[in-house]
N, C-alpha and C positions, 0 to 999 in steps of 0.2 A: 370547424372542419368543412371540407368540400361537401359533405352530406347535407349540412344545413343550407348551404348556398343552392344545392340541387333542387330542393323542394320549393325554394323561393322563386325559381325560374319556371317559365312555361315549358312544358315537355311536348315534343312531337307526338302526334297521335299514332297509335298502332293501327295497321290495316285491319279491317274486320275479318272474321273467320270466313264469312260467306264469300268475300272477295278472293280469298286464297283457295277456296274449295269449289268455286263455281264451275259448272260444266263448260261454259264458253269463256275462256280467258285468253285474251290476245297477248302477244309478246310485249306490246307496249304497256298494257296494264300490269303484267308481271314485273317489268322493270320498274314501274312506278311504285308498286307495292313493296318490292325489295328495297327500293331507295328509302321509302318511309320507315321500313323496319330498321335499316342501317342508321338512319337519323335518330330513331328512338333509342337504340342501343348506345350510340355515341353520346347522346344526352345523359344516359344513365351511367355509363361506364367510362366515359372520356373518349376524346377523339384520337388519342395515341394508339389505341388498340393493343395495349400491353397489359399483362397481369398486374404489374405494379401500379399503372394508372387506374385500373379498375378498382383495386383495393383502396387506393387513396380516395377515389371518388365516392366509394361506398362507406368510407370510414372504418374499414376492416383492418385488423392487425396483419402486417406483412408476415407471411409464414415462410418466406424463402430463406431466412437465416442471415448469413454473414456476407458483407461486402468487404473485400480487402482493398485498402487504399495505400498507395506508395508515393503519391505526389500531391501537391496542393490541389484542393478540390472545392468547388462551390456546390454545396449540397442542393439536391433537387427535391422538391416537395413530393414528387411522385416516386423517383427511383430510390430515395434514401429514407423514406418514411417508415418508422417502426422497424428499422433494421439495426443489426449490430455492425458498426463500422470499425473494422480492425486495421489500425494504422501500423504499418511495418517500417516506417521511416519517420524522421522528423519532418512535419508538414503543417500547413495551415488549412483548417476547414472553415470556409466562410459560410455562415448560416444564412438561410433564406430570409427574405423580408418577413418579419413577424406577422404583419397584416395579411400577407399572401399565404403563409403557412397555416395560419388560423389557430384557434383554440384547440388544444389537444394533440397537435403534431409533436412527435417525439422521435428520438433515436438514442442509441447507446454507442458511445465512442470508447474504444479500447486502445491503449498503447501497448503494442506487442513488440516494438523495436527497442532501441536503446536511446533514442533522441525524443525530445519533448514534442508534444502536439499542441498547436495553438488553435483556440476557438475564437473566431473573429465575428463581430456583429456585422450586419448588413443594413444600410440605411439608418433609420431611427431606432431600431430594436436595441435593447439593452441585455447584457448578460448579468443575471443576478445570481450571486453565489448563495450556497446553502446558508440559512440563518441570517441573510442580509449582509454578510461580511463581504466587503469589497464589491458591493452592488454597483451596477451602472458602468462598469468598465467597458472600454471598446473591445478589449480582447483579454483572454486569460490563457495561460499555458500550463500544461501539466505533464509530468510531475513538476510542481513548482519547487524551486530551491529556497523560497521565502517561507519561513515557518509560520508567518502570519497569514499566508494564503490559504483559502479553503481547499486548494488543490495540492497542498504539501504532501509529497510522497504518494500521490494518488495515481492509479493506473487505469481506472475506469470511471467514466462520467455518463450520467443519463441526463439528457437535455429535453426539456419540454417547453412548448410555446403556449402562451395564453392569449395570443392574438396581438399583444402589445410588447411583451417582454419575453426574454428567454430565461429559464430557471434551471439551475443545477439541482436536481431533485435528490440524487444519491451519488455517492462516490465510493469506490472500492479501493482501500489502501493496500499497497503492495506489501507482501510479507517481507519483513526486514530482519536483519541480524547485524549486530555491531559488537566487536570485541575490543576491549581496552586493555592496554598494558602500560598506559601512562594516564595520568589524571586529565580530565577534560569535562565535557558536558554532553548531554543527550537531549535533543529536542523532540518532543512527542508529536508524531504526525497527526493530522486531522483524522478523526474516526477511530483512533486507538484509545481504548479505555483501560487496558491492562496489559502488562508485559510480564515475561518470564525472565528472571534475573538469576544468573549463576556467577560464582566467583569465589575468591579466596583472599584472605588477608596475607600480609607478608610473613614469611617464615622467619623464625629466630635463627641466629647464628649458632653453630656448634661450639662447644667449649674446647679449650686446648687439652691435649694429653698432658699427663704429669708423671713424675717418677720420684721415688724417695724411699726412706726406710720406715718400716712400721715400728710399733712399740717394742717388738721383739728383736729389732735389729735386722729384719729381713728387707732386702731391696725389692721394691715393687714398681712396675711400670703400668700406669693406669691410662686407658684410652679416654679421650674426651667424649662428651655426651652429645648425641645428635640434637640439634635445635628443634623445638616444637614447630609443627606446621601451622600456618595461618588457618583461622576458622574458615570453613567452606560451606557453600550453599549450592544446591542444584535445582534450578528452575523454580525458584520461589515466585509466587504470583504477587505482583505489586500493582495496585491501582494507580492510574496516571490520568492526567488531564490534557486533552489535545491542545497543542500550541505551547504548552509549558516547557520550561527548560529545567533539567535535572542535573545536579552536579555529580560528577564521577570522580571519586578519590581512590587512587590505587596505592595500597600500602607498600612501602619499601621493605625489602628484606633486611633483617637485622645484620649488623656487622658481627664479626667474631665475638661470640659470647654476649650478644645484645638481642633484645626482644625485637620482633617484627612489628611493623605499623599496621593499623587497621585499614581495611578497604570499605568504602561505603557508596551507596547509590541514593541520590536525593537526600543527603543529610541523614536524618533519622529514619527514613523509609526502610533502609536495609543496611545494617552494619555488620561487618565480619572482622572480628578481632585478629590481631597479629599473634603469632606464636610466641611462646615464652622460652627463655633459656632454661635448659635442664630437661627439655623433651616434652613439656606440657603444651598440647595443641590448643588453639583457640576453639571455641564452641562451634560445632559443625552439625549439619543434618545427620541424623542417625545412620542413614545408609550411605553417607559420603565420608569415609574414614579419613583420618589424618594421613599424610603422606610424607615421605622423606625421599631425597634424591634430587633430580633435575627438574621436577615438575613445578609449575607456578605455585607459589605459596608454600613450597616445601621447606622444612628446616634444613639448615646447613649440617654437613657431616661433622662429626666430632673429630678432633685431632687424633693422630696415631699415638699409641701408648708411648710414653716417654716424653718427648719434647715436641710432638706433632701439634701443629696449629689447627684450630677449628676453622671451618668454612663459613662464609656468610650465607645467610638464608636467601631464598629466592623471593623476588617481588611477587605481589599478588596480581590478580587480574579480575576483570569483570566482563560478562557477556550479557547483552540485552537482546531479546528476540521478541517479535510481535507478529 
């Protein structure tokens, strides 16, 4: 940092106390002594005369807080040191020369808009991602749409310089939510180690209504039976691995008088059985009861008494939050 360079250089001398308090001081002497004092302070705190420059020269943490950026910016080693840089638009931040910034220079970059922020190297400096992944790139953008990137789904980056390279020390992953009503896959963002999964298997179809005579010769109209709802789960905690891809299988609703299909996340990580014909629901969390009607994973309605046809069950769903 600049503090190290400061003590390796010769400092201007302070004027003596007697020179400033002497009884006979000419105007010329006063000007000379004040000039010496200014030179001393400039050598200690920087020639810019700003609080940011003084903090950078002394190696102190900048306490002014946040700088809002909305356009491409080349970062200053004095104005942007140890500050939170809140980016409100898609832009490129060009980092200072690593040798100029020095060991220990850092800043935090936040994406607060909807467009990606690009971090670009300057000169021979390198951007080294956390854990060495994708190290040495000329630039990195976040949030990245590449699951292999260390900046996948990331909204906050802390950058620190070691005098030669730039390092991404920490990233904050944005809170996310994804709902599936069709089968697909979910890619775990960097920094996410566990997710909450809710969902339901497909509901079974209702049976048809029927009519006929009983053993005593009496005519009876019997309604169909509501299909069993799919098994349901509410915010089950599932451990995951950053960068890994997890399959999402959404159970289909059973046709009339047919069982529903299971819903699953990551294969065997979480399985929710489909409902069964005859009203038997799939296994569910105790506080998440079986359902009938229009809800996802609900069993189909039974047919009307007599000749009414049963309804198909509703397909399942899956929700992943992190």
